[in-house]
C-alpha positions as CSV (number, residue, x, y, z in Angstrom):
1,X,-0.2,0.0,-0.1
2,X,1.3,3.5,-1.0
3,X,2.3,6.0,1.8
4,X,2.2,9.7,1.3
5,X,4.0,11.9,4.1
6,X,2.6,15.5,4.0
7,X,4.1,17.5,6.6
8,X,4.7,15.4,9.8
9,X,1.8,13.0,9.1
10,X,1.5,10.2,7.1
11,X,-1.3,9.0,4.9
12,X,-2.2,5.9,3.1
13,X,-3.5,5.8,-0.6
14,X,-6.9,4.9,0.5
15,X,-7.2,7.7,3.1
16,X,-6.3,10.1,0.5
17,X,-8.6,8.5,-2.0
18,X,-11.5,8.6,0.4
19,X,-11.0,12.0,1.2
20,X,-10.8,13.1,-2.5
21,X,-13.9,11.3,-3.2
22,X,-15.7,12.9,-0.6
23,X,-14.7,16.6,-1.2
24,X,-14.0,16.6,-4.7
25,X,-17.3,16.5,-6.4
26,X,-18.5,19.5,-4.4
27,X,-16.6,21.6,-7.4
28,X,-19.2,20.1,-10.1
29,X,-21.9,22.5,-9.3
30,X,-20.5,25.1,-11.4
31,X,-20.6,23.0,-15.0
32,X,-24.0,21.5,-13.6
33,X,-25.5,25.0,-12.9
34,X,-24.3,26.3,-16.4
35,X,-25.5,23.2,-18.1
36,X,-29.0,23.6,-16.4
37,X,-29.3,27.1,-17.3
38,X,-28.0,26.6,-21.0
39,X,-30.7,23.7,-21.3
40,X,-33.3,25.8,-19.7
41,X,-32.6,29.1,-21.8
42,X,-32.1,27.2,-25.3
43,X,-35.4,25.2,-24.7
44,X,-37.5,28.2,-23.4
45,X,-36.3,30.4,-26.4
46,X,-36.9,27.6,-29.0
47,X,-40.6,27.4,-27.7
48,X,-41.0,31.2,-27.8
49,X,-39.6,31.2,-31.6
50,X,-41.8,28.3,-32.3
51,X,-44.9,29.9,-30.9
52,X,-44.1,33.2,-32.7
53,X,-43.7,31.4,-36.1
54,X,-47.1,29.6,-35.5
55,X,-48.7,32.8,-34.5
56,X,-47.3,34.8,-37.5
57,X,-48.2,33.0,-40.7
58,X,-47.1,29.6,-40.3
59,X,-49.7,27.3,-42.1
60,X,-49.3,23.8,-41.5
61,X,-51.4,22.8,-44.4
62,X,-50.2,25.1,-46.9
63,X,-46.7,25.9,-47.9
64,X,-46.5,29.4,-46.4
65,X,-43.9,28.6,-43.6
66,X,-42.0,31.6,-42.2
67,X,-38.6,30.0,-42.5
68,X,-36.7,32.8,-40.7
69,X,-38.6,32.1,-37.5
70,X,-37.8,28.1,-37.8
71,X,-34.3,28.9,-38.5
72,X,-34.0,30.8,-35.3
73,X,-34.9,28.0,-33.5
74,X,-31.8,25.9,-34.8
75,X,-29.3,27.9,-32.6
76,X,-31.6,27.8,-29.5
77,X,-31.8,24.0,-29.6
78,X,-28.1,23.8,-30.1
79,X,-27.5,26.0,-27.0
80,X,-29.9,23.4,-25.3
81,X,-27.9,20.5,-26.4
82,X,-24.8,22.1,-25.3
83,X,-26.2,22.6,-21.9
84,X,-27.2,18.9,-21.8
85,X,-23.4,18.0,-22.7
86,X,-22.1,20.3,-19.8
87,X,-24.4,18.9,-17.4
88,X,-23.8,15.2,-18.3
89,X,-20.1,15.8,-18.4
90,X,-20.1,17.1,-14.8
91,X,-21.2,13.3,-13.7
92,X,-18.1,11.8,-15.3
93,X,-16.4,9.9,-12.7
94,X,-12.6,11.3,-12.4
95,X,-9.7,8.8,-12.3
96,X,-8.5,7.9,-8.8
97,X,-5.3,10.0,-9.3
98,X,-7.2,13.3,-9.8
99,X,-9.0,12.3,-6.2
100,X,-5.7,11.9,-4.5
101,X,-4.0,14.9,-6.1
102,X,-7.1,16.9,-4.8
103,X,-6.5,15.3,-1.1
104,X,-2.8,16.0,-1.2
105,X,-3.3,19.7,-2.2
106,X,-5.7,20.1,0.5
107,X,-3.6,18.6,3.1
108,X,-0.5,20.6,2.0
109,X,-2.4,23.8,2.6
110,X,-3.4,22.6,5.9
111,X,0.2,21.8,6.9
112,X,1.7,25.0,5.5
113,X,-1.1,26.9,7.4
114,X,-0.3,25.0,10.6
115,X,3.4,25.7,10.3
116,X,2.2,29.5,9.8
117,X,0.3,29.7,13.1
118,X,3.0,27.8,15.0
119,X,5.5,30.1,13.9
120,X,3.2,33.1,14.9
121,X,2.6,31.5,18.1
122,X,6.4,30.9,18.7
123,X,7.3,34.5,17.9
124,X,4.5,35.9,20.1
125,X,6.0,33.8,23.1
126,X,9.3,34.9,22.5
127,X,8.1,38.4,22.5
128,X,6.4,37.9,25.7
129,X,9.3,36.3,27.4
130,X,11.7,39.2,26.5
131,X,9.1,41.6,27.7
132,X,9.0,39.9,31.1
133,X,12.9,39.8,31.1
134,X,12.8,43.3,30.5
135,X,10.4,43.9,33.2
136,X,12.5,41.9,35.8
137,X,15.5,43.9,34.7
138,X,14.0,47.2,35.0
139,X,12.6,46.4,38.6
140,X,16.1,45.2,39.8
141,X,17.5,48.9,38.5
142,X,14.9,50.3,40.5
143,X,15.6,48.4,43.8
144,X,19.4,49.4,43.3
145,X,18.2,52.8,43.1
146,X,16.4,52.7,46.2
147,X,19.7,51.0,47.8
148,X,22.0,53.6,46.7
149,X,19.5,56.1,48.1
150,X,19.6,54.3,51.4
151,X,15.9,53.5,51.4
152,X,16.2,49.8,51.5
153,X,18.8,47.6,53.2
154,X,21.3,45.4,51.4
155,X,19.6,42.3,52.7
156,X,16.1,43.7,51.1
157,X,17.9,44.2,47.9
158,X,19.4,40.9,48.1
159,X,16.1,39.2,48.6
160,X,14.2,41.1,45.9
161,X,17.1,40.3,43.5
162,X,16.6,36.4,44.2
163,X,12.9,36.7,43.8
164,X,13.1,38.4,40.3
165,X,16.3,36.3,39.1
């Protein structure tokens, strides 16, 4: 069984295939929507043109058909057929490799996002630690000034120094 390592995690071929099959078809709504729209528009316009042709001079028993109206139906029907083809093509099963590649791309994005988040957290932690160190040093300097002025004793200063360091 094939193994794929993405970031620090290991995935089997079957895990990637299952994930890809579960999530990849969600992207088919675009060709399906376009196909349904084209089928509806083409059929609707063809019916409109046919009704207009019948209403304005088309005689079924005679030979006085208005060919312009009937010729206008042909592009509408072509649009409807193109819509049906786009709709039907959206149901074609993709090869397994396409599902696996989709899953790999997804997990790589997740791994990259996790690394970015971890780097931001590490930078924030380092910044917090430096601020705390600076705070301790500034307090120690203040206690040294108090010692120099004679406000606190050497023993009190040593005690505070042990607490801060």
